[in-house]
Each structure stands twice: as C-alpha cells, then as structure tokens.
N, C-alpha and C positions, 0 to 999 in steps of 0.2 A: 929393706933390702935395696941395694944399688942396682939399677938397670945399667948394663954396660955392654959395649960391643967394640968393634974395631975403630970407631971414629976418634977424632982428635978433640972433640968439643970438651969444654970444661963441664964438670958435673953441676947440675941444677937441682935444687931441692924444691919440689912442687907440693903445695898444700891443697888437697882437694877438699872442698867444703861439703859436708853431708847435706843432702837435699831430700825432701819427700819423706815417705814412710807409708804406713797403712792408708793414710788419707790421700796420698798422691804417689802411687807406685811408680809413675813415670819419672819422678825426680830421683828416687833411689836407684832405679835401673840406669838412669843416665850416668850417675857417678860410677857405678859398677862397670858399665860398658867402657867408659873413658879410661878407668884404671887398667882394664884388660887390654885395651887398644894401645896404651903406652907400653905395656909389656911386649906386645907383638912388634911395635915399632923398634924397640930396643933390639929384639932378636933379628929383625929384618935389615935394619939400617945402621947398626953399630952406634947406637946412641948411648949416652951415659947420664943418668939422673937418678934421683931418689923421689919416692912418693910417700907422703903421709896423709892420713885422713883426719880432718878437723871436724869435730862434732860438738854441738851444744847440748846433746842429751845422750843418755846411756844407750849403747848398742848391744844387741845380743851377740852371742859367740859366733853365729853363722857368718858375721861380717869378716872376722879374721880368717875363718875357714875358706870363704869365697875369695878373699883378697890376701893371700899369704905373702904377696910381694910388697906389702906395705912396710915402710921403715918403722912407723909408729902410729898409734892412734892418739891424737891430741884431744883430750877431753876438757872442754871449757867448764868453768864453774857453773852451777845452776843459775838459771835466769831469775832475777829477783829485783827488788827495789822499785819497780813500776816507773812512774813518771819521773820521780826523783833520780832513779838510776839512769834513765835516758838523758835527763838534763846534765847529769855529771859524767855521762858517757862511761859508766862503770864497765859495761860489756865491751865497749871499744878498747878500753885500757887492758882488760883481761886478754882479749884477742891479740892486741899488739904485743903484749908481754910474751904470750905463747909463741907467736910467730918469730919474734926475735930470739927467744930462748932455744927454739929448734932450728934457727938459721934458715928459715924458708925464704926462698928467693922469688917465688911467684905463687900467689894464692888465687884460687878460682873454684866455683863461681860465686860472686856476690850478686844478689838480685835486688829488686825494688823493695823487698820486705825481708830483712835479715833478723828481725826481732823474733819471729816464730821459731827459728832454728838455732840462732846464735846469741840472741840477746844483744845484737849490734845494730846501731842506727847510722844512717847516712847523715852528713857526709863523713867519709873516712879520711879523705885528703892525705895529709902528710903523716897521720898517726901511724900508719903501717910502714913508713919508710925505715930502712931502705928496701923493704919488700915491695915488689911490683904486684899489681892485681888487676883483674878484669871483671867486668860485669857480665851478666847473662840475662837476656830477656827472652823467655820461651815463646811468648806470643803477645798479641794485642787484642785478646778476646774481649776484654771489657770495652774496648773502643768499637769493635765491629759487631758485637752482640750485646749491646748495652741493656737490652730488655731482660737479660738473665742476671743482672746485678742490681743490688740496691745502690742508690745514689751515693751513700756514704762509702761503699766499697769502691765505686768508680773513682771518687775523689781521692781516696787513699792510694789507689794504684797510680793515678795520675801524678800525685805528689811524689811518690816514691820513684817513679820512672824519671820525672823531671830532675830530681836530685841526682839520680844515677847518671843521667845524661850530662849533667854539669860536672860531676865529680870524677867519673871514670876516664882513664886515658884511652881505654878500648872497651867495647861492648860486643859480646859474642851473640850471634843469632844462628839458629839451626837451619835456616833456609834463606835463599835469596829473596823470597817473598817477604819474610819478616824484616830483613834488612832494609828493603825498599820502603816498607811502611814506616820504619823508624825515621828515615830521612824525610818522609812526608810529615810525620807527626812532630818531629823535633829538628827542624831544619837548621837551627842555630847551634846544635850541640857540637862541642869540640871533640867529642869522643870518636875514635876510629871504629867503624863498623867492620867486624870480622865475621865471616860465614864459616861455621864449623858444622858440617852435616854429620850427625852421629849415626852409628850403626850398632846392631846387636852383636854381642860377642857370645856365640853359642858354647855351652859346656859340652864336652864329649859325651856325658851321661844322657844328654837329650836324645842322641841318636841310638843309644844302646838300650834304653828302657822299652817296656812293652806298652804301647798305647792302647791295645785291646784290653789289657787288665784294668786300666783307668776307666775306659768306657763301661766295662762291666761293673766296676765299683760304684759308679753313679747311676747304674741302671738306664743307660741311654740306648736309643735305637741304633741300628747298624749304620744308618745314613743320617747325617745332620750337618747343618751349617754352624759355624762358631762366631759369636759376637763377643769379643774379649775386651770390654771397656768397663770402667767404673760407671755406675749408674748416675751420671751427671746429665743434666738437661741437654747440654750441647753435644752429647754423644749420639743423640738422635735415635734412641731405641724405638721411639713411637713410630718412626717411618717403617721400621722392620715389621712391627705388629700390624700396621695398616696394610702393608704389602701382603702379609699372610692372609689378612681378611679378604683382599681382592682375589687372591689365588684360590681361596676356599670356595668361592662362587663358581670357579671353573673346575672344581673337583681335584685341585692340586693342593696337597697338604704337606709341605716340607716341615721338617723338625729343626728348631733353632735352639742351640745351647748358649746361654749367657753366663759369663763369668765376670767377676769384678765386685768391688766394694759396693754394697747396696745402700749408699747414702750420698746425698748431695748437700754440701755445706751451705748452699744457698737456699735450699728448700728441703727441710727435713721430712716433709710430707710427700716428696716426689716418688718415693718407692710405692706408696699407696696409690698414687695416680697411675703408675705403671701397671700395678696389679689390676686396678679397675679397668684400664684400657684392654688388657688381655682378655678379661671376662666379657666386656662389652663387645669386643670383636669376635668372640666365640673361638679364640685360638689358644686359650690357656693350656689345653692338652698338647699343643704343638711346641710349647716353649718350656725348657728346663732352666730354671734360675738357680745356679749353683752358688752364688755369692763369691766371696774371696777365698779361692783355693790356693794350694801351694803353687809356686812357680813351675816346679817339675810337672805337676799334674796339668796345669794350664798348657804347657808345651806339648804334652802327650795328646791332649784333646785336639790341639791345633793340628798335630801330625795326622790324627785319625779322621779329621773332618773332611767333608767334601770340598769346602772352601771357607776362607775367612771373610766375613762381612764386616766392613768398616764404614758405618753410615754417617760418621761425624759431620756436624755442621761447622766445626772449627778445629784446627790442629796447628801446632807450631812446627812439628815434625813427628809423624806418628810412630810411636814405639811398636804398636801392633803391626804396622806395615813392615817394619824392619825385622820383627820376630818372624813373620810369615815368609819374608824374603829368604832368611837363612834356612828355612825348611822346604823351600821350593814349592810353596803352596799357591794354588789358585786363589785369587782375591777379587772380591766385589767391593769397589771403593767408591765413595761419594766423589763428586766432580770438583773437589777443592783444588786450587792451584798447587798447593803444597803436595797433595797426593800425586799430582801429575809431575811435579818436580822430583819426587822420590822415584817415580817411574819404575816400579818393580816388574820383573818378568811375570807373566801370567796374570796381569791385572786387567779387570774389566771395570768400566766406569758407568755410573748412573747419576741421574739428577737428584741431588740431595734433598730437594723439596718435593719430589714426585713419587708417591707410593706406586704409581703405575710403572714408572721407569724401573724401580727396583723389582717390582713383581715380575716384569718381563725377563729381567736378568736372572732372578732366582729360578723361574720356570725353566729357562734354558739350562742352567747349571744343574738343577735337580734331575733333568733328563739325561744330561751328558756326562756329568762328573762321577767319579768313583771314589770310594773311601780310601784314605791314605793308610799308611805312608807310602809314597812313591820313592823307593830307595835310590833309584837312578837320579831323580831330580834332587833329592836330598844331598847326594854325593857332590853333584855339580854346585849346588848352592853353598855347601860347606866350604868348598875350595874358594869360591868367590868371596865368601865371608872373611876368610883369612886375609885376602888382599884388601878388602874394604877396611878391616880393622887396622892394618898397617898404615893405610892412607889417613884414616881418622887420627891415629896417634901422631903421625908425622905432621899433620896440619896443626894439631894442638901445640906441638913443640915449636912450630914456626911462630904461633901467636905468643907463646910463653917467653920466647927468646927475643921478641921484638921490643926494642927500648921504648 
C-alpha cells in the first residue's frame, strides 16, 4: 500500500528488515512499531511512501493481519551453503536482487549480525546500490556487561560492529546514551550516528479487552506487580526475588507476576537457577511464572497490575517502559541512564544493584497503589502515544531521506 498525504515529496519505497522472533521479542516489536509509526506520520504530515517487509524466514499469517499497510512481503531464499555461501556472498546477492527487483530505495535495519535472520554478511558496500541503507545497533551490552558473554561471542560482536561502523553511511541508535558510547568505542568510524527513539504503537483492542478475565484465567491474586521481561540474566530478576525476601522479614508479601520466554541463550541452565533462588528465598508462593504468553494477554495483565517493575541491568531503549507508558502505568525502574532518558510519567527509580532500594519502593507501592486499569490515565496516555508515533515516523523518514 502507498502511504500518501498532501505533501509534495516524491514517493520512497522503504524495505523494513524483519528482526527478532520468539527468542527476541523486542526485535519483532521494534519493526511492528516502526511500520505503524510510518502510517501515522503519513496521516499526520502528508507523506508519500511505500513499505515492504523483508524476511529471511517464513512468517505466520498474523504479520499480514497486523501490518495490512505493507506493499509486499519479500521472502528471501532459505539460508544455506555455510562458509562457502558466506565466502561467495550468495545471501548478499539474493538480497541485492530482491531489493533491485522491488525497487526499494532505503533498507533498514542492518545489524552487526545479519546471518541469523537474512543469511547476509558484511560488508554490503556497493552491492545494494542504488538502494541506500542504514545500520542499527540496539546496545553495547557485551562491552558493558562482558561477564554475561563468552569470549567468542564478545569477539564476534566486536568484529560485526567494527565492520558495520566502517561500511554503513549511517547507524541508528535508540538513545543518546547508546550514540555517545558508539563515538567512544569507535571514534574513527565514518558512519553518521542518528538517534531514533522508538515508541509503542498501541492497538485499539488493548483498551477494549477485559483485563480481569485474563487475571482470572491465570488464577492470579487481585493485587500484583508485573515483571514483563524475557528471563535473561541482564534483566535482573534475581534482584526482585531478593527484595521480596527482605520484605517477607517485615511481614510484607507482595505478589509478582513474571511473563517472558523462560530461556537465556547464554546459559540454558539459568531458568533452574531462578527457580532455585525463589525456593531458597522462601518466596516461590509469591511469584507466578507464566512464561511466554500472547501479546494481548501480556498487555491486559499490565493494565491490571499495581505497577510495572523493570529491574534490568542494561537496556538499549526499553520496550517494556514504552508499553507501560501508553497504558499510563506506574513504573518501578532501575536507575539506568537510558530509563531516565525515556523519562515516562509515573516512574519511580531504584538502585539496580540494591535489593534494599527496590524493597523500599515495592513496600511503598504495595501500600499506596491500586489495581488497574485507570481509564482516565489510559485515555491521556493513548492521546500522547498518537503524537509520539507521528514523531517517531517523521524522524525515521528524515533519516531515510538523508543522502
């Protein structure tokens, strides 16, 4: 479909590259949110462009249902041929042919590892010409939390980012914090650093569903906090469980609901470590581990919760924070610079290394907060979300149209 309005700009065909999946929900939500933001920008500002989705693996039918504004879904051939294929750049050639065949003028986002999703290796250089493209670096977690990564993984990411830093004309970051770190880590890169803060694009159905029905379906108590992160080590669930243990000694026993994929690619035993900590702390009865649930159910539990707790040790730009923002939720956020840069209304901050700091905040919110949804706050947040989506879309178009 062509996005168009009253503007005079020439039409641009944008190719959005599929990211993430069940193993990284933040990546797929990023692409969905960007596509929706572009639609809002077209409606608000009179833009004219087309959007296609490029994927290196089969997608289920829900993608076309959720993104009906797509011109087409460009499905690349299956990834194969291993090291020989990389040497001959078979994947690169297939991508270049698809881009030229569909007359895509700007492709985004390429990361430091495009093998897993596209079968494409850096450098891309002039292969995609005349199509322009931009890189995306979500964060530098492997540099700032190296203890969570094997040395081989650190070296792989460093090689990939160094190649991207040399090859890309521009690289997009989701925060000023990440852009500043790029300049520190890669001071000689010729790439232009662009900051594109993403936001959540809420579906109307989010506000129309019954959150109480979802609470009852999962047999949850009336009052609970929500931690909605995949069970990765840097998401810092342990801090929450340690805070609950401290509160139990004071006779305060909040309930916490955890949603998210119960697997960490860096440590397949981590889920067992989490379960063991829950029992050692004597708080297992206070925590409901729901695993990966549907997006709609996740949002309804967020609406119903007392507050959203985001204890993460590291974020590039938190999708959870943006989700909570569009629902007008109270938030308990770790004291990351990026969380403060996001600066959502209703945010309280705690020391991400201190169970006592989080315990004090949870005790306060347990006493003062009431279960949602707060329809008045949701209405105000929904209006603000529309403005944020338009700004997100316009900023992306500025980047896409920069020579």
